[in-house]
C-alpha beads as a LAMMPS data file, in Angstrom:
LAMMPS data file: protein, C-alpha beads

485 atoms
484 bonds

1 atom types
1 bond types

-500.0 500.0 xlo xhi
-500.0 500.0 ylo yhi
-500.0 500.0 zlo zhi

Masses

1 110.0

Atoms # bond

1 1 1 0.000 0.000 0.000
2 1 1 2.794 2.339 0.925
3 1 1 4.468 1.524 -2.346
4 1 1 1.357 2.487 -4.252
5 1 1 1.059 5.805 -2.435
6 1 1 4.706 6.493 -3.044
7 1 1 4.313 5.707 -6.720
8 1 1 1.289 7.960 -6.975
9 1 1 3.130 10.769 -5.221
10 1 1 6.087 10.367 -7.506
11 1 1 3.811 10.404 -10.539
12 1 1 2.105 13.512 -9.258
13 1 1 5.424 15.300 -8.818
14 1 1 6.561 14.316 -12.316
15 1 1 3.297 15.496 -13.816
16 1 1 3.553 18.780 -11.922
17 1 1 7.101 19.350 -13.108
18 1 1 6.062 18.494 -16.684
19 1 1 3.169 20.947 -16.443
20 1 1 5.385 23.714 -15.091
21 1 1 7.966 23.124 -17.825
22 1 1 5.357 23.338 -20.564
23 1 1 3.869 26.387 -18.901
24 1 1 7.226 28.119 -18.869
25 1 1 7.799 27.116 -22.484
26 1 1 4.472 28.684 -23.426
27 1 1 5.301 31.829 -21.445
28 1 1 8.580 32.359 -23.310
29 1 1 7.516 31.235 -26.761
30 1 1 8.240 33.552 -29.717
31 1 1 6.100 36.680 -29.729
32 1 1 5.182 38.595 -32.871
33 1 1 4.927 42.326 -32.381
34 1 1 2.784 42.986 -35.444
35 1 1 -0.796 42.339 -36.323
36 1 1 -2.191 40.112 -39.027
37 1 1 -3.096 43.126 -41.169
38 1 1 -0.599 45.921 -41.788
39 1 1 -0.932 49.047 -43.988
40 1 1 1.964 50.482 -45.993
41 1 1 2.000 53.826 -47.810
42 1 1 2.612 53.410 -51.513
43 1 1 6.220 54.002 -52.636
44 1 1 7.493 53.792 -49.068
45 1 1 10.443 51.597 -48.166
46 1 1 9.654 48.043 -47.011
47 1 1 11.756 44.863 -46.829
48 1 1 10.331 41.697 -45.273
49 1 1 13.893 40.626 -44.433
50 1 1 14.017 43.417 -41.873
51 1 1 11.037 42.008 -39.920
52 1 1 11.904 40.449 -36.530
53 1 1 10.027 38.962 -33.565
54 1 1 10.921 38.554 -29.880
55 1 1 11.692 35.581 -27.676
56 1 1 12.517 36.157 -24.008
57 1 1 12.963 39.864 -24.829
58 1 1 15.481 39.064 -27.507
59 1 1 15.065 39.701 -31.216
60 1 1 14.496 36.673 -33.374
61 1 1 15.284 36.674 -37.085
62 1 1 12.352 35.467 -39.149
63 1 1 12.000 33.613 -42.374
64 1 1 9.262 34.663 -44.778
65 1 1 7.450 33.553 -47.898
66 1 1 5.816 36.143 -50.139
67 1 1 6.760 39.660 -51.343
68 1 1 5.268 43.139 -51.158
69 1 1 5.401 45.534 -54.146
70 1 1 5.143 48.973 -52.558
71 1 1 4.913 50.635 -55.970
72 1 1 1.480 49.139 -56.618
73 1 1 -1.643 49.569 -54.561
74 1 1 -3.086 46.237 -53.401
75 1 1 -2.987 43.445 -50.789
76 1 1 -0.041 41.107 -50.346
77 1 1 0.236 37.969 -48.132
78 1 1 3.511 37.182 -46.327
79 1 1 4.013 34.090 -44.149
80 1 1 6.518 34.483 -41.311
81 1 1 8.152 31.686 -39.294
82 1 1 10.988 31.436 -36.823
83 1 1 14.265 29.933 -37.916
84 1 1 14.596 28.442 -34.408
85 1 1 13.162 24.950 -34.715
86 1 1 12.302 24.702 -31.014
87 1 1 10.216 27.835 -31.360
88 1 1 8.729 27.148 -34.779
89 1 1 5.603 29.176 -35.041
90 1 1 4.018 30.608 -38.179
91 1 1 2.056 33.748 -38.759
92 1 1 0.359 35.083 -41.884
93 1 1 0.326 38.844 -42.414
94 1 1 -1.734 40.707 -45.007
95 1 1 0.043 43.878 -46.140
96 1 1 -2.194 46.452 -47.757
97 1 1 -0.356 49.039 -49.880
98 1 1 -2.434 52.213 -49.778
99 1 1 -2.242 55.778 -51.127
100 1 1 -3.278 58.348 -48.523
101 1 1 -1.065 61.222 -49.744
102 1 1 -2.776 64.156 -51.447
103 1 1 -1.467 65.528 -54.739
104 1 1 0.681 68.660 -54.655
105 1 1 -0.363 71.765 -56.600
106 1 1 2.338 74.315 -57.348
107 1 1 1.348 77.747 -58.621
108 1 1 3.564 79.435 -61.175
109 1 1 4.095 83.092 -60.402
110 1 1 2.988 84.752 -57.185
111 1 1 0.202 83.449 -54.981
112 1 1 -1.078 87.010 -54.736
113 1 1 -1.181 88.796 -58.074
114 1 1 -1.654 92.550 -58.334
115 1 1 -3.357 93.220 -61.605
116 1 1 -3.832 96.542 -63.348
117 1 1 -7.364 97.705 -63.948
118 1 1 -8.410 97.309 -67.571
119 1 1 -5.620 94.926 -68.573
120 1 1 -6.373 91.403 -69.749
121 1 1 -5.746 88.862 -66.983
122 1 1 -3.497 86.032 -68.063
123 1 1 -3.326 82.889 -65.959
124 1 1 0.302 82.514 -64.732
125 1 1 -0.048 78.728 -64.773
126 1 1 0.274 75.790 -62.395
127 1 1 1.480 72.204 -62.114
128 1 1 0.171 69.254 -60.102
129 1 1 1.995 66.049 -59.193
130 1 1 0.917 62.990 -57.220
131 1 1 3.093 60.484 -55.392
132 1 1 1.309 57.613 -57.165
133 1 1 -0.306 58.986 -60.330
134 1 1 2.605 61.231 -61.306
135 1 1 1.771 64.343 -63.333
136 1 1 -1.898 65.212 -62.800
137 1 1 -1.776 68.786 -64.114
138 1 1 -4.411 67.976 -66.711
139 1 1 -6.791 66.923 -63.914
140 1 1 -6.683 70.304 -62.162
141 1 1 -10.038 72.051 -62.060
142 1 1 -9.717 75.860 -62.072
143 1 1 -12.649 77.726 -60.552
144 1 1 -13.132 81.487 -60.488
145 1 1 -13.207 84.532 -62.745
146 1 1 -11.495 87.914 -62.759
147 1 1 -13.292 91.047 -63.934
148 1 1 -10.420 93.311 -64.925
149 1 1 -12.846 96.182 -65.408
150 1 1 -13.882 96.165 -61.782
151 1 1 -11.509 97.013 -58.931
152 1 1 -11.550 94.450 -56.130
153 1 1 -10.175 91.126 -54.883
154 1 1 -10.849 87.824 -56.606
155 1 1 -10.032 84.212 -55.821
156 1 1 -8.997 81.525 -58.253
157 1 1 -9.261 78.005 -56.821
158 1 1 -7.234 75.104 -58.141
159 1 1 -8.583 71.652 -57.207
160 1 1 -7.298 68.187 -58.080
161 1 1 -8.208 64.615 -57.024
162 1 1 -5.967 61.602 -57.573
163 1 1 -7.034 58.052 -58.425
164 1 1 -7.213 57.174 -54.694
165 1 1 -9.646 60.057 -54.079
166 1 1 -7.103 62.172 -52.227
167 1 1 -7.938 65.839 -52.777
168 1 1 -5.913 69.081 -52.803
169 1 1 -6.891 72.708 -53.117
170 1 1 -4.808 75.864 -53.568
171 1 1 -6.096 79.432 -53.807
172 1 1 -4.549 82.333 -55.688
173 1 1 -5.647 85.862 -54.805
174 1 1 -6.031 88.329 -57.636
175 1 1 -6.122 91.996 -56.662
176 1 1 -7.406 94.263 -59.403
177 1 1 -6.359 97.792 -58.668
178 1 1 -5.537 100.971 -60.504
179 1 1 -1.744 101.054 -60.564
180 1 1 -1.313 103.020 -63.777
181 1 1 -0.330 106.661 -63.725
182 1 1 -2.346 109.212 -65.673
183 1 1 -0.791 110.376 -68.933
184 1 1 -0.079 114.055 -69.525
185 1 1 0.135 115.256 -73.098
186 1 1 1.521 118.684 -73.885
187 1 1 1.186 120.233 -77.321
188 1 1 4.923 120.638 -77.839
189 1 1 8.067 118.581 -77.309
190 1 1 9.019 117.784 -73.723
191 1 1 12.237 119.712 -74.258
192 1 1 11.234 122.498 -76.599
193 1 1 12.354 125.934 -77.636
194 1 1 10.952 129.388 -78.254
195 1 1 12.492 131.982 -80.512
196 1 1 13.054 135.204 -78.573
197 1 1 9.977 137.467 -78.470
198 1 1 7.791 134.669 -79.786
199 1 1 4.645 133.241 -78.225
200 1 1 4.006 130.041 -76.295
201 1 1 1.017 128.936 -74.232
202 1 1 2.296 126.537 -71.570
203 1 1 -1.279 125.766 -70.516
204 1 1 -2.061 123.743 -73.600
205 1 1 -2.224 120.187 -72.299
206 1 1 -4.546 117.331 -71.460
207 1 1 -4.406 114.445 -68.991
208 1 1 -6.133 111.072 -69.352
209 1 1 -6.315 108.324 -66.734
210 1 1 -7.072 104.688 -67.481
211 1 1 -9.639 104.571 -64.633
212 1 1 -10.824 108.132 -64.023
213 1 1 -10.852 109.183 -67.655
214 1 1 -10.228 112.854 -68.381
215 1 1 -8.361 114.447 -65.444
216 1 1 -7.153 117.557 -67.258
217 1 1 -8.818 119.756 -64.672
218 1 1 -6.654 118.175 -61.948
219 1 1 -3.315 119.076 -63.562
220 1 1 -1.078 121.434 -61.614
221 1 1 1.422 123.609 -63.498
222 1 1 4.507 124.948 -61.737
223 1 1 6.851 127.336 -63.520
224 1 1 6.612 129.955 -66.222
225 1 1 8.462 131.222 -69.278
226 1 1 9.485 134.736 -70.234
227 1 1 9.415 134.832 -74.067
228 1 1 11.258 138.162 -74.061
229 1 1 14.353 136.985 -72.211
230 1 1 16.942 134.450 -73.342
231 1 1 17.207 131.552 -70.941
232 1 1 16.252 127.981 -70.066
233 1 1 12.902 127.724 -68.279
234 1 1 11.536 124.712 -66.432
235 1 1 7.829 123.989 -66.328
236 1 1 6.497 120.997 -64.368
237 1 1 3.101 119.389 -64.881
238 1 1 1.696 117.010 -62.260
239 1 1 -1.575 115.145 -61.765
240 1 1 -2.901 112.445 -59.437
241 1 1 -5.786 110.064 -60.045
242 1 1 -8.339 108.816 -57.517
243 1 1 -6.108 105.846 -56.659
244 1 1 -3.179 108.068 -55.712
245 1 1 -1.103 107.383 -58.821
246 1 1 0.852 110.528 -59.639
247 1 1 2.437 111.539 -62.914
248 1 1 5.067 114.278 -62.981
249 1 1 6.266 115.672 -66.291
250 1 1 9.323 117.926 -66.165
251 1 1 9.799 120.042 -69.273
252 1 1 12.189 122.723 -70.456
253 1 1 11.677 125.665 -72.761
254 1 1 14.815 127.097 -74.311
255 1 1 14.304 130.789 -75.231
256 1 1 16.918 131.944 -77.725
257 1 1 17.502 134.134 -80.722
258 1 1 16.922 132.373 -84.001
259 1 1 19.761 130.568 -85.710
260 1 1 21.296 132.333 -88.682
261 1 1 24.602 130.449 -89.105
262 1 1 23.318 126.928 -89.666
263 1 1 23.165 123.896 -87.380
264 1 1 26.416 122.063 -86.517
265 1 1 25.930 118.295 -86.716
266 1 1 28.888 116.829 -84.849
267 1 1 30.481 113.590 -86.068
268 1 1 32.174 111.292 -83.541
269 1 1 33.387 107.736 -84.006
270 1 1 35.049 105.776 -81.205
271 1 1 35.838 106.337 -77.529
272 1 1 38.167 105.140 -74.811
273 1 1 37.991 105.526 -71.046
274 1 1 41.105 107.430 -70.073
275 1 1 39.750 107.708 -66.505
276 1 1 40.482 103.977 -66.200
277 1 1 43.858 104.129 -67.882
278 1 1 42.658 102.988 -71.308
279 1 1 44.487 104.009 -74.476
280 1 1 43.097 104.719 -77.967
281 1 1 43.259 101.987 -80.594
282 1 1 46.326 101.753 -82.816
283 1 1 44.446 102.151 -86.106
284 1 1 42.840 105.474 -87.065
285 1 1 43.713 106.953 -83.697
286 1 1 42.397 110.351 -84.801
287 1 1 38.876 108.895 -84.588
288 1 1 39.191 108.079 -80.877
289 1 1 38.075 110.500 -78.171
290 1 1 38.831 110.239 -74.473
291 1 1 35.901 109.991 -72.086
292 1 1 37.130 112.976 -70.087
293 1 1 37.127 115.179 -73.204
294 1 1 33.700 113.952 -74.277
295 1 1 32.221 114.634 -70.866
296 1 1 33.836 118.075 -70.867
297 1 1 32.135 118.871 -74.184
298 1 1 28.694 117.557 -73.106
299 1 1 28.895 119.467 -69.854
300 1 1 29.678 122.655 -71.767
301 1 1 26.640 122.188 -74.020
302 1 1 24.344 121.622 -71.044
303 1 1 25.708 124.506 -68.998
304 1 1 25.308 126.858 -71.955
305 1 1 21.708 125.890 -72.690
306 1 1 22.257 124.282 -76.080
307 1 1 19.155 122.907 -77.733
308 1 1 19.171 119.439 -79.313
309 1 1 16.643 119.415 -82.161
310 1 1 15.005 116.233 -83.398
311 1 1 15.396 115.091 -86.989
312 1 1 11.826 116.188 -87.622
313 1 1 12.697 119.696 -86.434
314 1 1 15.932 119.700 -88.415
315 1 1 14.059 118.735 -91.582
316 1 1 11.486 121.488 -91.059
317 1 1 14.353 123.930 -90.495
318 1 1 15.939 122.884 -93.791
319 1 1 12.566 123.235 -95.509
320 1 1 12.247 126.760 -94.067
321 1 1 9.110 125.854 -92.180
322 1 1 10.473 126.711 -88.722
323 1 1 13.314 128.559 -87.084
324 1 1 15.655 126.868 -84.635
325 1 1 17.433 128.414 -81.645
326 1 1 20.776 130.076 -82.116
327 1 1 22.434 127.458 -79.900
328 1 1 21.152 124.355 -81.686
329 1 1 23.329 121.298 -82.169
330 1 1 22.965 117.650 -83.256
331 1 1 25.312 114.959 -81.919
332 1 1 26.090 111.856 -84.003
333 1 1 28.539 108.965 -83.900
334 1 1 29.249 106.467 -86.681
335 1 1 29.712 102.681 -86.747
336 1 1 27.834 101.474 -83.626
337 1 1 31.159 100.747 -81.912
338 1 1 30.971 99.030 -78.535
339 1 1 33.160 101.818 -77.125
340 1 1 30.330 104.272 -77.799
341 1 1 27.873 102.213 -75.773
342 1 1 30.251 101.484 -72.910
343 1 1 32.046 104.836 -72.648
344 1 1 29.902 107.567 -74.196
345 1 1 26.310 106.438 -73.514
346 1 1 26.601 106.620 -69.687
347 1 1 27.671 110.253 -70.080
348 1 1 24.629 110.973 -72.240
349 1 1 22.378 109.391 -69.655
350 1 1 23.950 111.353 -66.814
351 1 1 23.525 114.712 -68.551
352 1 1 20.256 113.768 -70.306
353 1 1 21.564 114.653 -73.736
354 1 1 20.357 112.854 -76.911
355 1 1 22.858 111.551 -79.438
356 1 1 22.488 109.513 -82.632
357 1 1 24.503 106.433 -83.402
358 1 1 24.562 105.396 -87.039
359 1 1 24.841 101.630 -86.578
360 1 1 25.971 98.787 -88.790
361 1 1 23.082 96.457 -88.088
362 1 1 25.015 93.314 -89.042
363 1 1 26.543 93.492 -85.555
364 1 1 24.515 92.926 -82.389
365 1 1 26.270 95.125 -79.793
366 1 1 23.720 97.910 -80.186
367 1 1 20.780 95.665 -79.305
368 1 1 21.747 95.641 -75.635
369 1 1 21.355 99.425 -75.330
370 1 1 17.952 100.137 -76.861
371 1 1 16.575 100.981 -73.405
372 1 1 18.787 104.058 -73.114
373 1 1 16.332 106.893 -73.947
374 1 1 19.166 109.216 -74.909
375 1 1 20.455 107.106 -77.806
376 1 1 18.835 107.587 -81.214
377 1 1 19.470 104.615 -83.510
378 1 1 19.803 105.383 -87.229
379 1 1 21.190 103.459 -90.204
380 1 1 24.753 103.068 -91.448
381 1 1 23.721 100.102 -93.691
382 1 1 23.609 96.436 -92.761
383 1 1 26.529 94.892 -94.666
384 1 1 27.882 97.754 -96.805
385 1 1 30.354 99.458 -94.494
386 1 1 33.261 97.887 -96.343
387 1 1 35.561 98.586 -99.238
388 1 1 35.394 96.723 -102.532
389 1 1 34.425 99.057 -105.318
390 1 1 36.889 100.179 -108.016
391 1 1 39.949 98.583 -106.499
392 1 1 38.839 99.161 -102.931
393 1 1 38.979 102.913 -103.423
394 1 1 35.258 103.342 -102.904
395 1 1 32.874 101.722 -100.472
396 1 1 31.091 98.586 -101.667
397 1 1 27.786 100.454 -102.049
398 1 1 29.149 102.440 -104.992
399 1 1 29.226 99.368 -107.265
400 1 1 25.833 97.874 -106.425
401 1 1 22.559 98.003 -108.310
402 1 1 19.333 99.590 -107.149
403 1 1 17.923 96.202 -106.120
404 1 1 21.083 95.149 -104.287
405 1 1 21.186 98.439 -102.394
406 1 1 17.469 98.231 -101.614
407 1 1 17.892 94.801 -100.069
408 1 1 20.602 96.013 -97.688
409 1 1 18.946 99.331 -96.750
410 1 1 15.610 97.612 -96.125
411 1 1 17.305 94.943 -93.985
412 1 1 18.966 97.611 -91.842
413 1 1 15.732 99.601 -91.518
414 1 1 13.742 96.523 -90.480
415 1 1 16.299 95.469 -87.867
416 1 1 16.211 98.906 -86.257
417 1 1 12.435 99.164 -86.524
418 1 1 12.003 95.816 -84.771
419 1 1 13.521 97.225 -81.562
420 1 1 13.225 101.020 -81.747
421 1 1 11.685 103.623 -84.040
422 1 1 12.058 103.221 -87.774
423 1 1 15.120 105.150 -88.974
424 1 1 14.680 108.450 -90.814
425 1 1 18.352 109.456 -91.093
426 1 1 21.369 107.827 -92.708
427 1 1 25.153 108.197 -92.716
428 1 1 27.034 107.168 -95.849
429 1 1 29.789 104.599 -95.196
430 1 1 33.107 106.433 -95.747
431 1 1 30.940 109.369 -96.852
432 1 1 30.601 107.802 -100.323
433 1 1 27.344 108.297 -102.217
434 1 1 25.862 108.338 -105.700
435 1 1 22.503 108.977 -107.348
436 1 1 21.424 105.321 -107.141
437 1 1 22.003 105.130 -103.405
438 1 1 20.228 108.455 -102.848
439 1 1 17.179 107.188 -104.751
440 1 1 17.146 103.984 -102.676
441 1 1 17.213 106.044 -99.476
442 1 1 14.332 108.215 -100.646
443 1 1 12.301 105.174 -101.686
444 1 1 12.823 103.532 -98.287
445 1 1 11.710 106.342 -96.011
446 1 1 15.048 108.030 -95.262
447 1 1 14.545 111.812 -95.026
448 1 1 18.061 113.017 -94.178
449 1 1 21.455 111.640 -95.221
450 1 1 24.832 112.791 -93.895
451 1 1 28.225 112.896 -95.575
452 1 1 31.617 113.416 -93.941
453 1 1 32.038 116.796 -95.674
454 1 1 32.766 119.626 -93.275
455 1 1 30.157 122.287 -92.715
456 1 1 26.859 123.212 -91.099
457 1 1 23.346 122.268 -92.072
458 1 1 21.653 125.367 -93.450
459 1 1 18.165 126.290 -94.519
460 1 1 17.420 125.092 -98.034
461 1 1 20.273 122.538 -97.998
462 1 1 20.161 119.297 -100.014
463 1 1 18.739 116.875 -97.448
464 1 1 20.721 113.947 -98.898
465 1 1 24.104 115.695 -98.926
466 1 1 24.231 117.138 -95.425
467 1 1 27.641 118.077 -93.967
468 1 1 28.955 117.452 -90.476
469 1 1 31.624 118.768 -88.126
470 1 1 34.269 116.148 -87.291
471 1 1 35.410 115.861 -83.677
472 1 1 38.871 114.326 -83.455
473 1 1 41.116 112.890 -80.776
474 1 1 43.207 115.819 -79.580
475 1 1 40.636 118.607 -79.755
476 1 1 40.763 121.069 -76.875
477 1 1 37.663 122.534 -75.268
478 1 1 38.414 125.973 -76.720
479 1 1 38.785 124.452 -80.192
480 1 1 35.531 122.570 -79.680
481 1 1 33.738 125.799 -78.724
482 1 1 35.103 127.571 -81.800
483 1 1 33.767 124.787 -84.039
484 1 1 30.199 125.117 -82.772
485 1 1 29.849 128.882 -82.226

Bonds

1 1 1 2
2 1 2 3
3 1 3 4
4 1 4 5
5 1 5 6
6 1 6 7
7 1 7 8
8 1 8 9
9 1 9 10
10 1 10 11
11 1 11 12
12 1 12 13
13 1 13 14
14 1 14 15
15 1 15 16
16 1 16 17
17 1 17 18
18 1 18 19
19 1 19 20
20 1 20 21
21 1 21 22
22 1 22 23
23 1 23 24
24 1 24 25
25 1 25 26
26 1 26 27
27 1 27 28
28 1 28 29
29 1 29 30
30 1 30 31
31 1 31 32
32 1 32 33
33 1 33 34
34 1 34 35
35 1 35 36
36 1 36 37
37 1 37 38
38 1 38 39
39 1 39 40
40 1 40 41
41 1 41 42
42 1 42 43
43 1 43 44
44 1 44 45
45 1 45 46
46 1 46 47
47 1 47 48
48 1 48 49
49 1 49 50
50 1 50 51
51 1 51 52
52 1 52 53
53 1 53 54
54 1 54 55
55 1 55 56
56 1 56 57
57 1 57 58
58 1 58 59
59 1 59 60
60 1 60 61
61 1 61 62
62 1 62 63
63 1 63 64
64 1 64 65
65 1 65 66
66 1 66 67
67 1 67 68
68 1 68 69
69 1 69 70
70 1 70 71
71 1 71 72
72 1 72 73
73 1 73 74
74 1 74 75
75 1 75 76
76 1 76 77
77 1 77 78
78 1 78 79
79 1 79 80
80 1 80 81
81 1 81 82
82 1 82 83
83 1 83 84
84 1 84 85
85 1 85 86
86 1 86 87
87 1 87 88
88 1 88 89
89 1 89 90
90 1 90 91
91 1 91 92
92 1 92 93
93 1 93 94
94 1 94 95
95 1 95 96
96 1 96 97
97 1 97 98
98 1 98 99
99 1 99 100
100 1 100 101
101 1 101 102
102 1 102 103
103 1 103 104
104 1 104 105
105 1 105 106
106 1 106 107
107 1 107 108
108 1 108 109
109 1 109 110
110 1 110 111
111 1 111 112
112 1 112 113
113 1 113 114
114 1 114 115
115 1 115 116
116 1 116 117
117 1 117 118
118 1 118 119
119 1 119 120
120 1 120 121
121 1 121 122
122 1 122 123
123 1 123 124
124 1 124 125
125 1 125 126
126 1 126 127
127 1 127 128
128 1 128 129
129 1 129 130
130 1 130 131
131 1 131 132
132 1 132 133
133 1 133 134
134 1 134 135
135 1 135 136
136 1 136 137
137 1 137 138
138 1 138 139
139 1 139 140
140 1 140 141
141 1 141 142
142 1 142 143
143 1 143 144
144 1 144 145
145 1 145 146
146 1 146 147
147 1 147 148
148 1 148 149
149 1 149 150
150 1 150 151
151 1 151 152
152 1 152 153
153 1 153 154
154 1 154 155
155 1 155 156
156 1 156 157
157 1 157 158
158 1 158 159
159 1 159 160
160 1 160 161
161 1 161 162
162 1 162 163
163 1 163 164
164 1 164 165
165 1 165 166
166 1 166 167
167 1 167 168
168 1 168 169
169 1 169 170
170 1 170 171
171 1 171 172
172 1 172 173
173 1 173 174
174 1 174 175
175 1 175 176
176 1 176 177
177 1 177 178
178 1 178 179
179 1 179 180
180 1 180 181
181 1 181 182
182 1 182 183
183 1 183 184
184 1 184 185
185 1 185 186
186 1 186 187
187 1 187 188
188 1 188 189
189 1 189 190
190 1 190 191
191 1 191 192
192 1 192 193
193 1 193 194
194 1 194 195
195 1 195 196
196 1 196 197
197 1 197 198
198 1 198 199
199 1 199 200
200 1 200 201
201 1 201 202
202 1 202 203
203 1 203 204
204 1 204 205
205 1 205 206
206 1 206 207
207 1 207 208
208 1 208 209
209 1 209 210
210 1 210 211
211 1 211 212
212 1 212 213
213 1 213 214
214 1 214 215
215 1 215 216
216 1 216 217
217 1 217 218
218 1 218 219
219 1 219 220
220 1 220 221
221 1 221 222
222 1 222 223
223 1 223 224
224 1 224 225
225 1 225 226
226 1 226 227
227 1 227 228
228 1 228 229
229 1 229 230
230 1 230 231
231 1 231 232
232 1 232 233
233 1 233 234
234 1 234 235
235 1 235 236
236 1 236 237
237 1 237 238
238 1 238 239
239 1 239 240
240 1 240 241
241 1 241 242
242 1 242 243
243 1 243 244
244 1 244 245
245 1 245 246
246 1 246 247
247 1 247 248
248 1 248 249
249 1 249 250
250 1 250 251
251 1 251 252
252 1 252 253
253 1 253 254
254 1 254 255
255 1 255 256
256 1 256 257
257 1 257 258
258 1 258 259
259 1 259 260
260 1 260 261
261 1 261 262
262 1 262 263
263 1 263 264
264 1 264 265
265 1 265 266
266 1 266 267
267 1 267 268
268 1 268 269
269 1 269 270
270 1 270 271
271 1 271 272
272 1 272 273
273 1 273 274
274 1 274 275
275 1 275 276
276 1 276 277
277 1 277 278
278 1 278 279
279 1 279 280
280 1 280 281
281 1 281 282
282 1 282 283
283 1 283 284
284 1 284 285
285 1 285 286
286 1 286 287
287 1 287 288
288 1 288 289
289 1 289 290
290 1 290 291
291 1 291 292
292 1 292 293
293 1 293 294
294 1 294 295
295 1 295 296
296 1 296 297
297 1 297 298
298 1 298 299
299 1 299 300
300 1 300 301
301 1 301 302
302 1 302 303
303 1 303 304
304 1 304 305
305 1 305 306
306 1 306 307
307 1 307 308
308 1 308 309
309 1 309 310
310 1 310 311
311 1 311 312
312 1 312 313
313 1 313 314
314 1 314 315
315 1 315 316
316 1 316 317
317 1 317 318
318 1 318 319
319 1 319 320
320 1 320 321
321 1 321 322
322 1 322 323
323 1 323 324
324 1 324 325
325 1 325 326
326 1 326 327
327 1 327 328
328 1 328 329
329 1 329 330
330 1 330 331
331 1 331 332
332 1 332 333
333 1 333 334
334 1 334 335
335 1 335 336
336 1 336 337
337 1 337 338
338 1 338 339
339 1 339 340
340 1 340 341
341 1 341 342
342 1 342 343
343 1 343 344
344 1 344 345
345 1 345 346
346 1 346 347
347 1 347 348
348 1 348 349
349 1 349 350
350 1 350 351
351 1 351 352
352 1 352 353
353 1 353 354
354 1 354 355
355 1 355 356
356 1 356 357
357 1 357 358
358 1 358 359
359 1 359 360
360 1 360 361
361 1 361 362
362 1 362 363
363 1 363 364
364 1 364 365
365 1 365 366
366 1 366 367
367 1 367 368
368 1 368 369
369 1 369 370
370 1 370 371
371 1 371 372
372 1 372 373
373 1 373 374
374 1 374 375
375 1 375 376
376 1 376 377
377 1 377 378
378 1 378 379
379 1 379 380
380 1 380 381
381 1 381 382
382 1 382 383
383 1 383 384
384 1 384 385
385 1 385 386
386 1 386 387
387 1 387 388
388 1 388 389
389 1 389 390
390 1 390 391
391 1 391 392
392 1 392 393
393 1 393 394
394 1 394 395
395 1 395 396
396 1 396 397
397 1 397 398
398 1 398 399
399 1 399 400
400 1 400 401
401 1 401 402
402 1 402 403
403 1 403 404
404 1 404 405
405 1 405 406
406 1 406 407
407 1 407 408
408 1 408 409
409 1 409 410
410 1 410 411
411 1 411 412
412 1 412 413
413 1 413 414
414 1 414 415
415 1 415 416
416 1 416 417
417 1 417 418
418 1 418 419
419 1 419 420
420 1 420 421
421 1 421 422
422 1 422 423
423 1 423 424
424 1 424 425
425 1 425 426
426 1 426 427
427 1 427 428
428 1 428 429
429 1 429 430
430 1 430 431
431 1 431 432
432 1 432 433
433 1 433 434
434 1 434 435
435 1 435 436
436 1 436 437
437 1 437 438
438 1 438 439
439 1 439 440
440 1 440 441
441 1 441 442
442 1 442 443
443 1 443 444
444 1 444 445
445 1 445 446
446 1 446 447
447 1 447 448
448 1 448 449
449 1 449 450
450 1 450 451
451 1 451 452
452 1 452 453
453 1 453 454
454 1 454 455
455 1 455 456
456 1 456 457
457 1 457 458
458 1 458 459
459 1 459 460
460 1 460 461
461 1 461 462
462 1 462 463
463 1 463 464
464 1 464 465
465 1 465 466
466 1 466 467
467 1 467 468
468 1 468 469
469 1 469 470
470 1 470 471
471 1 471 472
472 1 472 473
473 1 473 474
474 1 474 475
475 1 475 476
476 1 476 477
477 1 477 478
478 1 478 479
479 1 479 480
480 1 480 481
481 1 481 482
482 1 482 483
483 1 483 484
484 1 484 485
């Protein structure tokens, strides 16, 4: 009996130990720290080889069967198992690749656009991209209108939805306001002249605003002119519209005796900046002028109230339709040399003096300076500033036909007209001319043509054989003054 009890006790102890052992094994079995369904954002990084589990707080490397393509939306099954045979336990996981990212709309231009009243609104543009669909610009829905004839604020909405129904919206604000100044028109040139003891009404003007309309009655005039006293008079016109945009027009009136000696048309060529240590070129050095001398001459003209007539005024003077002031002068330079634009043009801009450059349009240097309001661009031919006629003695133009000359002159005119005003004046290359070339000029809208012959332009002169006054390298200021008096 005792043996039976002992056997039963022993069996009970063994069973208890076996139970405890299995209980402990269950307590420390591999534990998966992920659920049976996992979501992954499309195009994100995922590698099943990086997935681990835990056993007794230690990481356990897992084996898997099945792959996930994160570039394609959908569901993917992956079976995981431990590589530790004693802990072999499997788990199936469903990975769902989803797209929850909204498309991105990018506005071209500013998000707030200030738009002038009366102008036509032009959409600056936009692009839209999605992390899954790619370029979705063509799916953008644009909502909203702009009434450019009504001042106020407007909204343009840009909406787009991708294939996963993710939505985006961007708003652009359009502010229509009057930002344009009124325009003042006076019935004379901005810089004009009056022959001594003549008459001029400075109150002849009008002012128009793009929003307010006629604002002539709001113009203020400051300054006056004494027609009986030689001098330079400044008259300023100003006007403001209802939006606070102000236009100020400064004008000058040059009162002088009438010219009786003729108009000096000065002829320059090339320049060098002696203030920076530059030297004149080695060829034709007589055609170079130092910047310091040029500035000295321009300053003299300004300080002594010289008047710079337009070609229209000069032509009327020649035709005896108008008088010009005693101190009238026209400044010209030949060839369109880069030295003119780099050295001389800043001086013109500083002193606000107009000067013509007769350009060879085959070269492009001049095109970078069309915004300088003090440079007048006129023609010096396109390709014909070269020798080649009668043993190179004459310029090439002297041996060409009417049609050949027309082609070149028209080409030069069109190139200038495409960027600035159509040319009305012309300088003969090397000063060479003949009847055929003169006819071509007349037939192509050229009103005045200049030679290199010395002299002044006088009333009744031949408008296609006009002389000029050459300004050379070593001229002193006193010599310059004597040439133009």
